[in-house]
DSSP file (Angstrom, degrees, kcal/mol; ACC not computed):
  #  RESIDUE AA STRUCTURE BP1 BP2  ACC     N-H-->O    O-->H-N    N-H-->O    O-->H-N    TCO  KAPPA ALPHA  PHI   PSI    X-CA   Y-CA   Z-CA
    1    1 A Q     >        0   0    0      0, 0.0     4,-2.2     0, 0.0     5,-0.1   0.000 360.0 360.0 360.0 -42.2   45.8   33.1   41.2
    2    2 A W  H  >  +     0   0    0      2,-0.2     4,-2.1     1,-0.2     5,-0.1   0.877 360.0  48.8 -63.3 -38.1   48.7   32.5   38.8
    3    3 A A  H  > S+     0   0    0      2,-0.2     4,-2.5     1,-0.2    -1,-0.2   0.904 111.4  48.7 -70.6 -39.1   46.7   29.8   37.0
    4    4 A E  H  > S+     0   0    0      2,-0.2     4,-3.0     1,-0.2     5,-0.2   0.898 109.8  53.7 -67.5 -38.2   43.6   32.0   36.7
    5    5 A S  H  X S+     0   0    0     -4,-2.2     4,-1.8     2,-0.2    -2,-0.2   0.909 109.4  47.1 -60.3 -44.4   45.8   34.8   35.4
    6    6 A L  H  X>S+     0   0    0     -4,-2.1     4,-2.6     2,-0.2     5,-0.5   0.925 113.1  50.0 -60.8 -43.9   47.2   32.5   32.7
    7    7 A Y  I  X>S+     0   0    0     -4,-2.5     5,-2.7     1,-0.2     4,-2.3   0.944 113.5  43.8 -60.5 -49.4   43.7   31.4   31.8
    8    8 A L  I  <5S+     0   0    0     -4,-3.0    -1,-0.2     1,-0.2    -2,-0.2   0.783 118.1  44.9 -69.6 -26.6   42.3   34.9   31.5
    9    9 A T  I  <5S+     0   0    0     -4,-1.8     8,-2.0    -5,-0.2    -1,-0.2   0.831 131.5  13.3 -86.0 -33.4   45.4   36.2   29.6
   10   10 A F  I  <5S+     0   0    0     -4,-2.6     9,-2.8    -5,-0.2    -3,-0.2   0.665 130.9  29.4-122.6 -15.7   45.8   33.4   27.0
   11   11 A L  I  <<S+     0   0    0     -4,-2.3    -3,-0.2    -5,-0.5    -4,-0.1   0.754  82.5 100.2-119.5 -33.5   42.8   31.1   26.9
   12   12 A H  S > <S-     0   0    0     -5,-2.7     3,-2.2     1,-0.1    16,-0.0  -0.126  82.9-109.8 -55.9 154.4   39.5   32.8   27.8
   13   13 A C  T 3  S+     0   0    0      1,-0.3    -1,-0.1     5,-0.0     5,-0.1   0.765 121.0  40.2 -62.9 -23.1   37.3   33.8   24.9
   14   14 A N  T 3  S+     0   0    0      3,-0.0    -1,-0.3    -6,-0.0    -2,-0.1   0.075  84.9 144.1-106.7  22.8   38.1   37.5   25.5
   15   15 A A    X   -     0   0    0     -3,-2.2     3,-0.9     1,-0.1    -6,-0.2  -0.363  51.1-138.5 -62.9 136.0   41.8   37.0   26.3
   16   16 A P  T 3  S+     0   0    0      0, 0.0    -1,-0.1     0, 0.0    -6,-0.1   0.821 103.4  30.5 -67.7 -30.1   44.1   39.8   25.1
   17   17 A Y  T 3  S-     0   0    0     -8,-2.0    -8,-0.1     2,-0.0    -2,-0.1  -0.418  88.4-174.8-124.9  57.3   46.7   37.3   23.9
   18   18 A Q    <   -     0   0    0     -3,-0.9     2,-0.7     1,-0.1    -7,-0.2  -0.247  23.8-131.9 -59.7 133.6   44.5   34.3   23.0
   19   19 A I    >   -     0   0    0     -9,-2.8     3,-0.8     1,-0.1    -1,-0.1  -0.808  18.5-164.4 -86.7 115.6   46.4   31.2   22.0
   20   20 A G  T 3  S+     0   0    0     -2,-0.7    -1,-0.1     1,-0.2    -2,-0.1   0.609  77.2  66.1 -82.3 -12.7   44.7   30.1   18.8
   21   21 A C  T 3  S+     0   0    0      2,-0.1     2,-0.3    30,-0.1    -1,-0.2   0.408  78.2 103.1 -92.5   3.0   46.0   26.5   18.6
   22   22 A S  S <  S-     0   0    0     -3,-0.8     2,-0.2     1,-0.0    29,-0.1  -0.648  70.9-127.8 -84.5 142.8   44.1   25.3   21.8
   23   23 A N     >  -     0   0    0     -2,-0.3     4,-2.0     1,-0.1     3,-0.3  -0.563  18.0-116.4 -89.1 157.7   41.0   23.3   21.3
   24   24 A A  H  > S+     0   0    0      1,-0.2     4,-2.8     2,-0.2     5,-0.3   0.865 111.7  58.7 -62.4 -36.5   37.7   24.3   23.0
   25   25 A A  H  > S+     0   0    0      1,-0.2     4,-2.3     2,-0.2    -1,-0.2   0.914 107.8  45.6 -61.0 -41.2   37.5   21.2   25.1
   26   26 A D  H  > S+     0   0    0     -3,-0.3     4,-2.3     2,-0.2    -1,-0.2   0.898 112.8  50.1 -66.2 -40.7   40.8   21.9   26.7
   27   27 A I  H  X S+     0   0    0     -4,-2.0     4,-2.6     2,-0.2     5,-0.2   0.943 113.3  46.3 -64.7 -45.3   39.9   25.6   27.3
   28   28 A I  H  X S+     0   0    0     -4,-2.8     4,-2.8     1,-0.2     5,-0.2   0.905 111.4  52.4 -60.3 -41.5   36.6   24.5   28.9
   29   29 A R  H  X S+     0   0    0     -4,-2.3     4,-2.2    -5,-0.3    -1,-0.2   0.905 110.9  46.1 -64.8 -39.8   38.3   21.8   31.0
   30   30 A V  H  X S+     0   0    0     -4,-2.3     4,-2.5     2,-0.2    -2,-0.2   0.929 114.3  48.4 -69.3 -45.0   40.9   24.3   32.4
   31   31 A G  H  X S+     0   0    0     -4,-2.6     4,-2.2     1,-0.2    -2,-0.2   0.897 112.3  48.1 -59.7 -40.5   38.1   26.9   33.1
   32   32 A T  H  X S+     0   0    0     -4,-2.8     4,-1.7    -5,-0.2    -1,-0.2   0.899 110.8  52.1 -67.0 -40.2   35.9   24.3   34.8
   33   33 A S  H  < S+     0   0    0     -4,-2.2     4,-0.5    -5,-0.2    -2,-0.2   0.925 110.8  47.3 -60.6 -44.7   38.9   23.1   36.9
   34   34 A L  H >< S+     0   0    0     -4,-2.5     3,-1.1     1,-0.2    -2,-0.2   0.898 110.3  52.4 -65.5 -40.6   39.7   26.7   38.0
   35   35 A D  H 3< S+     0   0    0     -4,-2.2    -1,-0.2     1,-0.2    -2,-0.2   0.806 106.4  54.6 -62.4 -30.6   36.0   27.3   38.9
   36   36 A A  T 3< S+     0   0    0     -4,-1.7    -1,-0.2    -5,-0.1    -2,-0.2   0.580  85.3 106.3 -84.0  -7.4   35.9   24.2   41.0
   37   37 A L    <   -     0   0    0     -3,-1.1     2,-0.2    -4,-0.5     3,-0.1  -0.436  68.5-129.1 -71.7 142.8   38.9   25.2   43.2
   38   38 A S    >   -     0   0    0      1,-0.1     3,-2.4    -2,-0.1    -1,-0.1  -0.508  46.4 -72.3 -82.9 162.3   38.3   26.3   46.7
   39   39 A A  T 3  S+     0   0    0      1,-0.3    -1,-0.1    -2,-0.2     3,-0.1  -0.308 122.0   7.5 -54.1 124.9   39.8   29.6   47.9
   40   40 A G  T 3  S+     0   0    0      1,-0.3    -1,-0.3    -3,-0.1     2,-0.2   0.318  95.3 136.2  84.6  -9.4   43.6   29.1   48.3
   41   41 A E    <   -     0   0    0     -3,-2.4    -1,-0.3     1,-0.1    -4,-0.1  -0.523  55.3-123.8 -76.3 139.2   43.5   25.7   46.8
   42   42 A M        -     0   0    0     -2,-0.2    -4,-0.1    -3,-0.1     3,-0.1  -0.585  23.3-120.9 -79.0 137.7   46.3   24.9   44.3
   43   43 A P        -     0   0    0      0, 0.0    -1,-0.1     0, 0.0    -9,-0.0  -0.304  45.4 -79.8 -68.3 162.1   45.4   23.8   40.8
   44   44 A P    >   -     0   0    0      0, 0.0     3,-1.7     0, 0.0     4,-0.2  -0.354  38.7-120.3 -62.7 147.2   46.6   20.4   39.6
   45   45 A Y  T 3  S+     0   0    0      1,-0.3     3,-0.3     2,-0.1     0, 0.0   0.764 112.4  48.0 -60.7 -26.2   50.2   20.5   38.4
   46   46 A N  T >  S+     0   0    0      1,-0.2     3,-1.2     2,-0.1     4,-0.4   0.058  72.9 121.6-104.8  25.3   49.2   19.3   35.0
   47   47 A L  T <  S+     0   0    0     -3,-1.7     3,-0.2     1,-0.3     4,-0.2   0.871  85.0  30.6 -55.6 -44.0   46.3   21.7   34.5
   48   48 A F  T 3> S+     0   0    0     -3,-0.3     4,-2.9    -4,-0.2    -1,-0.3   0.277  87.8 111.6-100.4   8.6   47.8   23.2   31.3
   49   49 A R  H <> S+     0   0    0     -3,-1.2     4,-2.5     1,-0.2     5,-0.2   0.895  77.9  44.9 -55.2 -49.8   49.6   20.1   30.0
   50   50 A S  H  > S+     0   0    0     -4,-0.4     4,-2.2    -3,-0.2    -1,-0.2   0.893 116.2  47.9 -66.1 -37.8   47.4   19.4   26.9
   51   51 A I  H  > S+     0   0    0      2,-0.2     4,-2.5     1,-0.2    -1,-0.2   0.895 110.6  52.3 -71.5 -36.5   47.5   23.1   25.9
   52   52 A Q  H  X S+     0   0    0     -4,-2.9     4,-2.5     2,-0.2    -2,-0.2   0.941 110.9  46.2 -61.0 -46.4   51.2   23.2   26.4
   53   53 A L  H  X S+     0   0    0     -4,-2.5     4,-2.6    -5,-0.2    -2,-0.2   0.918 113.7  49.2 -62.3 -43.5   51.7   20.2   24.2
   54   54 A A  H  X S+     0   0    0     -4,-2.2     4,-2.3     2,-0.2    -1,-0.2   0.911 112.5  47.8 -60.9 -44.1   49.4   21.6   21.5
   55   55 A T  H  X S+     0   0    0     -4,-2.5     4,-2.5     2,-0.2    -2,-0.2   0.887 111.7  49.3 -69.9 -37.6   51.1   25.0   21.5
   56   56 A F  H  X S+     0   0    0     -4,-2.5     4,-3.0    -5,-0.2     5,-0.2   0.950 112.0  49.2 -61.8 -48.3   54.6   23.4   21.3
   57   57 A A  H  X S+     0   0    0     -4,-2.6     4,-2.1     1,-0.2    -2,-0.2   0.896 111.7  49.1 -58.1 -41.7   53.5   21.2   18.4
   58   58 A F  H  X S+     0   0    0     -4,-2.3     4,-2.8     2,-0.2     5,-0.3   0.938 113.0  46.2 -64.2 -47.1   52.0   24.2   16.6
   59   59 A M  H  X>S+     0   0    0     -4,-2.5     4,-2.7     1,-0.2     5,-1.5   0.916 111.5  52.4 -63.0 -41.0   55.2   26.3   17.1
   60   60 A K  H  <5S+     0   0    0     -4,-3.0     4,-0.2     1,-0.2    -1,-0.2   0.902 115.5  40.4 -59.5 -40.8   57.4   23.5   16.0
   61   61 A K  H  <5S+     0   0    0     -4,-2.1    -2,-0.2    -5,-0.2    -1,-0.2   0.851 125.2  33.8 -74.1 -38.4   55.4   23.1   12.8
   62   62 A M  H  <5S+     0   0    0     -4,-2.8     4,-0.2    -5,-0.2    -3,-0.2   0.843 131.2  19.4 -92.5 -35.8   54.8   26.7   12.0
   63   63 A F  T  X5S+     0   0    0     -4,-2.7     4,-2.2    -5,-0.3    -3,-0.2   0.726 103.9  73.4-113.6 -27.2   58.0   28.6   13.2
   64   64 A Y  H  ><S+     0   0    0     -5,-1.5     4,-2.5    -4,-0.2     5,-0.3   0.930  96.1  52.4 -61.6 -46.7   60.8   26.2   13.6
   65   65 A P  H  > S+     0   0    0      0, 0.0     4,-0.9     0, 0.0    -1,-0.2   0.899 111.9  46.3 -55.6 -39.4   61.5   25.7    9.9
   66   66 A D  H  > S+     0   0    0     -4,-0.2     4,-0.5     2,-0.2    -2,-0.2   0.873 110.7  54.7 -68.9 -38.6   61.7   29.4    9.3
   67   67 A F  H >< S+     0   0    0     -4,-2.2     3,-1.1     1,-0.2     6,-0.3   0.930 109.3  45.0 -61.7 -48.3   64.0   29.8   12.4
   68   68 A I  H 3< S+     0   0    0     -4,-2.5    -1,-0.2     1,-0.2    -2,-0.2   0.661 106.9  60.7 -73.5 -15.8   66.5   27.2   11.2
   69   69 A A  H 3< S+     0   0    0     -4,-0.9    -1,-0.2    -5,-0.3    -2,-0.2   0.580  82.3 105.2 -85.2  -7.3   66.6   28.6    7.7
   70   70 A Q  S <X S-     0   0    0     -3,-1.1     4,-1.4    -4,-0.5     3,-0.3  -0.443  73.4-133.6 -74.3 144.7   67.7   32.0    8.9
   71   71 A S  H  > S+     0   0    0      1,-0.2     4,-2.4     2,-0.2     5,-0.2   0.837 104.8  61.0 -65.4 -32.7   71.3   33.0    8.3
   72   72 A N  H  > S+     0   0    0      1,-0.2     4,-2.4     2,-0.2    -1,-0.2   0.896 103.2  51.3 -56.7 -41.8   71.8   34.2   11.8
   73   73 A Y  H  > S+     0   0    0     -6,-0.3     4,-2.4    -3,-0.3    -1,-0.2   0.895 109.4  50.0 -62.9 -42.7   71.0   30.7   13.0
   74   74 A H  H  X S+     0   0    0     -4,-1.4     4,-2.6     2,-0.2    -2,-0.2   0.890 110.4  49.5 -66.6 -40.0   73.5   29.1   10.7
   75   75 A R  H  X S+     0   0    0     -4,-2.4     4,-2.3     2,-0.2    -2,-0.2   0.928 113.0  46.3 -65.1 -43.3   76.2   31.6   11.9
   76   76 A M  H  X S+     0   0    0     -4,-2.4     4,-2.4     2,-0.2    -2,-0.2   0.893 112.1  52.1 -64.0 -38.2   75.5   30.9   15.5
   77   77 A L  H  X S+     0   0    0     -4,-2.4     4,-2.4     2,-0.2    -2,-0.2   0.945 111.2  46.2 -62.9 -51.0   75.5   27.1   14.9
   78   78 A I  H  X S+     0   0    0     -4,-2.6     4,-2.3     1,-0.2     5,-0.2   0.892 112.2  50.7 -61.2 -42.1   78.8   27.2   13.2
   79   79 A A  H  X S+     0   0    0     -4,-2.3     4,-2.2     2,-0.2    -1,-0.2   0.900 110.9  49.4 -60.2 -43.0   80.4   29.4   15.9
   80   80 A A  H  X S+     0   0    0     -4,-2.4     4,-2.3     2,-0.2    -2,-0.2   0.893 111.2  48.4 -66.0 -39.9   79.1   27.0   18.5
   81   81 A V  H  X S+     0   0    0     -4,-2.4     4,-2.1     2,-0.2    -2,-0.2   0.909 113.3  47.0 -68.8 -40.1   80.5   23.9   16.8
   82   82 A H  H  X S+     0   0    0     -4,-2.3     4,-2.3     2,-0.2    -2,-0.2   0.877 111.7  51.5 -69.1 -35.6   83.9   25.5   16.3
   83   83 A A  H  X S+     0   0    0     -4,-2.2     4,-2.0    -5,-0.2    -2,-0.2   0.915 110.9  47.8 -64.3 -41.8   83.9   26.7   19.9
   84   84 A A  H  X S+     0   0    0     -4,-2.3     4,-2.4     1,-0.2    -2,-0.2   0.878 110.6  52.1 -67.2 -36.5   83.1   23.1   21.0
   85   85 A D  H  X S+     0   0    0     -4,-2.1     4,-1.5     1,-0.2    -2,-0.2   0.913 109.8  49.5 -66.6 -39.7   85.9   21.8   18.7
   86   86 A R  H  X S+     0   0    0     -4,-2.3     4,-0.7     2,-0.2    -2,-0.2   0.887 112.0  47.8 -63.5 -39.2   88.4   24.2   20.2
   87   87 A V  H >< S+     0   0    0     -4,-2.0     3,-0.7     1,-0.2    -2,-0.2   0.914 112.3  47.8 -69.9 -43.0   87.5   23.2   23.8
   88   88 A S  H 3< S+     0   0    0     -4,-2.4    -1,-0.2     1,-0.2    -2,-0.2   0.773 109.0  54.4 -71.5 -23.8   87.7   19.5   23.1
   89   89 A S  H 3<        0   0    0     -4,-1.5    -1,-0.2     1,-0.2    -2,-0.2   0.661 360.0 360.0 -83.2 -14.3   91.0   19.7   21.4
   90   90 A E    <<        0   0    0     -3,-0.7    -1,-0.2    -4,-0.7    -2,-0.2   0.481 360.0 360.0 -81.2 360.0   92.7   21.5   24.3
């Protein structure tokens, strides 16, 4: 049920929060795998693996550079480094 909910929410062609970086072959594979399950049968543990990897790569390429360029990130990083220095010197 959880896997079908993920599929319908993020991957199906009419999904309300469709993930745009997934390729059609992966989406079809997941849908076919879910359709083939018997009632109460658990989906394979790696059902969403290829989509997970594609989404991570997309986010890393598109959003990570902007994230690390933000001044808030730099302030938090400096604070964390100084906190670690204080702890290690005690």
